[in-house]
C-alpha positions in Angstrom: 115.8 103.7 102.3 113.4 105.3 99.7 115.3 103.4 96.9 114.7 100.1 98.7 111.0 100.6 99.4 109.9 102.3 96.1 106.6 100.7 95.0 105.7 103.1 92.2 107.4 104.8 89.3 107.2 108.3 90.9 108.9 107.2 94.1 111.5 105.3 92.2 112.3 108.3 89.9 112.6 110.6 93.0 115.0 108.1 94.6 117.0 107.6 91.4 117.6 111.4 91.1 119.7 111.2 94.3 122.1 108.6 92.7 125.0 109.2 90.3 123.9 109.4 86.7 125.6 106.1 85.8 125.2 102.9 87.8 128.9 102.3 87.3 129.5 105.3 89.5 127.6 103.7 92.5 129.8 102.5 95.3 130.1 98.7 95.4 132.3 97.5 98.3 131.6 93.9 99.0 129.2 94.6 101.9 127.2 97.3 100.1 126.0 95.6 97.0 122.3 96.0 98.1 122.4 99.6 96.8 123.1 98.2 93.3 120.2 95.7 93.6 117.8 98.4 94.8 119.0 100.7 92.0 118.4 98.0 89.4 114.9 97.4 90.8 114.1 101.1 90.7 115.4 101.5 87.1 113.3 98.5 86.2 110.2 100.1 87.8 110.5 103.2 85.7 111.4 101.2 82.5 115.0 102.3 82.2 116.2 98.9 81.0 119.7 99.9 80.0 120.4 101.5 83.4 118.8 98.5 85.1 121.0 96.2 83.2 124.1 98.2 84.0 123.3 98.1 87.7 122.5 94.3 87.6 125.8 93.6 85.8 127.8 95.7 88.3 126.0 93.9 91.1 126.8 90.5 89.7 130.4 91.5 89.2 130.5 92.3 92.9 128.5 89.3 94.1 128.1 86.7 91.3 126.3 84.2 93.5 123.6 86.7 94.6 120.6 84.9 93.2 118.1 87.8 93.3 120.5 89.7 91.0 120.2 87.0 88.4 116.4 87.1 88.8 116.5 90.9 88.3 118.7 90.6 85.2 116.4 87.9 83.8 113.5 90.3 84.2 115.4 93.1 82.5 116.3 90.7 79.6 112.7 89.5 79.3 111.3 93.0 79.3 113.5 93.6 76.2 112.4 90.3 74.6 115.9 88.9 74.9 114.5 85.4 75.6 117.8 83.3 75.6 119.4 85.8 78.0 116.4 85.8 80.3 116.3 82.0 80.3 119.9 81.8 81.2 119.6 84.2 84.2 116.4 82.5 85.4 118.2 79.2 85.3 121.1 80.6 87.2 118.8 82.1 89.8 117.1 78.7 90.3 120.4 76.8 90.3 121.7 79.1 93.1 118.6 78.7 95.1 118.2 75.0 94.3 117.4 74.2 98.0 114.9 77.0 98.5 111.4 76.1 99.5 108.9 76.2 96.6 106.7 78.3 98.9 109.3 81.2 98.5 107.6 83.8 96.4 110.8 84.6 94.5 111.4 80.9 93.6 107.8 80.6 92.4 108.2 83.8 90.4 111.5 82.6 88.9 109.9 79.3 87.8 107.0 81.1 86.3 109.1 83.6 84.5 111.5 80.9 83.2 108.6 79.0 81.7 107.3 82.2 80.0 110.8 83.1 78.7 111.2 79.6 77.3 107.9 80.1 75.4 109.2 83.4 74.0 107.3 85.5 76.4 103.8 84.2 76.2 102.1 84.3 79.5 102.6 86.8 82.4 105.3 89.3 81.8 107.6 90.2 84.7 106.9 93.4 86.6 109.3 95.4 88.7 110.1 93.4 91.8 108.4 95.9 94.2 105.0 96.2 92.5 101.9 94.2 93.0 99.1 93.5 90.5 96.4 91.0 90.6 97.1 90.1 87.0 100.8 89.6 87.3 103.2 87.4 89.3 103.8 88.6 92.9 107.5 89.6 93.2 107.3 91.2 96.7 108.1 90.1 100.1 111.2 87.9 100.1 113.7 90.3 98.6 116.5 91.9 100.6 
């Protein structure tokens, strides 16, 4: 539960210490992929991009149509200035949620981040999904 609700780096680090050292060692039966998603979010929150990427990739291998996983991987790529990869994952996210309401915070964030990635990162940079800042895109609320 702490992993899913971490809103700051200190809480995320504490939750991550309880996990296996490698995201590949996390259990991922079909019904339990949220653990991988929350681990990816926590690794992103503390800036451990390689670990976040591993958790996202494992998540998407388990559930390739889980749209928030593509949004998360897009943010990881964008944080590392891997613009083409970020654009691809943001597009996949939006394609999977093509019928989602534009009032959905994640859809708005995905569109904003896709536009920034297309410009090579000018504009608001993505932040970890569970944080809030008045100067960044709001990524909270609609995630599992």
